[in-house]
N, C-alpha and C positions, 0 to 999 in steps of 0.2 A: 504494500498500499506505499508505504515511504517515497520506494521508488516511483509507482504510478505520479502521485501528486509533484513531484520533482521533475516530471519528463514536461508534463503537462504546464510548469509554471515558470519553466525557461524559456527565459525572451534570447532565444537562439534567433528569430529572424524574423523579418514581418513583411510581407508580400504587396505591403504599399498597396494592401484591397480595402476594399469600400466595408461601411461597418451594417451592413443586411446580411446579419450571416446565418448560413443552412439549418439553423435551428431555433425553435422557439421550445424555451421551457417547458413540460408538463406540467399539471398537476399531479404529484404522486398519490394525493387521496383521494384523488375524483374514484366515485364510484363503480364497479361493472356493474356492466349491464345483465340479464340475464342469461344470455347467450355468451359472455367472455367469460375469458380466464386468465393470468396471466401467466406469461412464460417465459421468456428470457429475457435477460436486462440487456438493452438495445441502446441506450446514452446511459451518461453520469458525467452530469454538469458540474464542476467544481466554480467557487464562488469564495471570494477572498474575502466576503465581507459576512457577518453574522445576518444584515437586512438582506441579503441575495441579490444585492445590484449592483456589483462587479464581476463580471464572468473572469474568469483564472485560465480556464482551459476547459473543454469535453473531448469524452472520449469514445464513440461509436463501435457498435458491434454487429457485425453481421453474420447469418446461418445458414446453411444448405438446409434442404428439406430433409436431413436426418437430425438437426439442430444440431450440427457440428460448426463450433466458431471457424467460419471462414476469412473473415478482417476482422481488425482491430487497429483504429484510427486513432490518434492523438491532433487535437486541434491546439493550437497555443490563444489563449485567451477568446476573442470572437471574433480571428479573421475565418472566413471562406475555406482559406489553404490549407489541410492538414501540415503539421510539423514533423510528422514521421507515423509508419503504417505497416503492419504485419500480413502475409499471407499465409493463412496455414491449408495445405496439403493433408488427404486421408486417404487410407487404404483400408477396407473393412473397419470401417467408423473408428478407427484410431491416426491419430496425430503422426505423420508421418514427415512433415515438411516444415520451414517455418523461414519464409523472407524477409529479412525487414529491411525498408527503404528509409530515407531518410533525406529530405529534403536539402537541393544542394542549390540554390538561388536559381537562375536564368536557364542553367540545365535539370532544372524541373528536380526527378527524384531519383536518387544513386540508389542500387543495393547495400546495404553495407553489411551482410553476412546472411549465411544460408543456418540452418538447423535443422539437423538428419535424426530423425527420434528411431530408435530397434528396440525390439519389443523379447521377451523367452514368455508365447502367448500372449495373455492380460498384463504381462507387467512390464513397465517401463526397465530396461536396464542399462541404455547407455545412448547419450546426447551427443551430436559430434558436430564442432561447428568450426564454419569455413569462411574464408572471406576476398574476394574479387582481388584484394591486395596482400595477398599472401598464400601463400605456396601449402597444399598440403590443411590436417585438422592442426588448429592451430590452440584448442580448445576444447573439453570436451567433459563429461558429465557421467559416473559409474552408479548402480544403484545395484543394492542387494537383499535378499527380502528371507524370510526364515519359514521354517515350512507349512505358518499357519498364514501367509500373505505379508506378514508385516513388515514393512519399510526396517531394517538394521544396520543399513551402512548408507553414507552416499561420498563420494569423491569429487569433488570439482578440481581437476589439474588441467594447468597452461599448463602448454609444451614445450616452449623455448622463450625464454629460462624456464627450465621444467621448477615449478609448484604444486604440489597439493594440499587439496582443504578438505580435510576429513572430517566426519559428523558421526558418531555412533548411536543409537536407538534401542532404549530396553522396555520391555514392555510385561505385562501383567498374565493372569493367566486370563482375565477378560477382554486381553486382547488391546488394553489401554498404555496410550507411551507413557512412561513413568519416570524414564530419564534421558537427557541426549546429552552427548559427550562432544565437546570437538577440542579439535588436534590442533598442531602448527603446523605451518605450509609443509613441514617435512614428513607428515604423520608419525610423530615420533614422542612429544612429548603433551602432554596434554593442556591447553590453555583456560579450559572452563567448563563447566558445566551446568545444565538445570536439572530440577528435579521438577516435577507434571503432578499435582492432586486431583482428586476429583470429588464431585460430592452427586450421585446417585448419576453418576457414568457421564459427567458432565465437566469441564475442566472448569476447574473453580481459581486455581490458585497456582503462582512458577513463582522458584525462588532461584536464582540464578548467583554462580559461587564461582572462584579466581579458582587459579590452580593450588591457593595453599588454603580451598576451603573457608573463603573467606565470603560473609552473605554480601553484593553490591548493588543488587537488582532484585524486586517482586514483584508481581503481574497479578491481578484481584480480577476474577470475570464475575458480570452479575446476566440475569437472566428473568426474561416475563415468563408467563405462566406458561406460554408454547413453548419454553424452553430455546428459545431464540438469544441469541448474544444480544444485549442493550448498552455495557456498560464493561469499560476495560481503562484501569487504570494500574499505576506507576508507584511502587514507595523508593525511594533511596534518597540520601540527603538527610534522614528523616522527615520528608516530607512525603505527600500524596497527592499525585496529580493526575487527571481526565488524560488519556489518551485516545480515545473513540468515546461516541457517543450516538449511539445509532436507536432509529424509529422505524415504525413498517407499519407499513398500510394491503392489509388482505393478506399475509403472512409476509412479504416482500419485504424488503427493505425501502422505503422510502426515501431516508435523508439521515447522511454520516456526518459528523461533526470532526473533526481528526485533529488531532494535535502532535505535537515532536520535542523530545525531550532530551538532548542530548549534552557531551561536553561541550560541545564547540559553540553553538548557539543558543544555548539554556532550551526552558521550557519557551513552546511558539506555538500560534493557533495556524495552523496549515491549510485549513477550507472547509466550506459545509459542499458535500457533495447530494447533492438530488437525482435519482436514479429512476430514470423510466423503461418499461420494459413493452413488449410485444401484447396483442390483443387477441 
């Protein structure tokens, strides 16, 4: 989520386009007609103010007849030309290829990289990234699973120079993830870990520790009567701050207020996201 907000908020370029935008903010709380039902999210508009008067960006989503996501497009503020977009290709309803295009000024759009996905049955086991500007695979991710189908190992690997960012996952007898362990860039030393706690099988709390077992951050999750997440908070430095506040309509997310809290920027408001769905 943080990456998504960063992408649509970067003032990377402006085409000099007019202000009449290709979208009109929809009312997420508009009641469904008797023969209507919400399906896929097709638009997320991000506002830079609580009043929702200043558009910071928009992301749109297109699907094929099988409800597979085939295009994801990011706009900067209310410009009519995308900042970047991704095209997805499928085989047997499994994502096989992602092509990411970036805006290139008067040259239009340029292919930034291609990601190819590999499976063992239904399980994703590897992603490989290539670029027109580089030879061969320059980055890949591998996934391993236990006999119950739980993801137990994930490794993101940079080929040259070689770095590996590895993560191991542990589960209880109910297949609930109980611990995440992060390793250094050579998969030798543990640099930190997170413990996950549940209430009625809903994630309720996470505690993150350093390699010296020092607690440095804690997350809490709150749900509504339908077991849908409505608030996420973070506690550190002896303070508790809201990171996400989520509203729903017809059991679908209608609005999300997002914050960030890091050592560089401190605690800051990132935006209000308004969701629109196909009907």
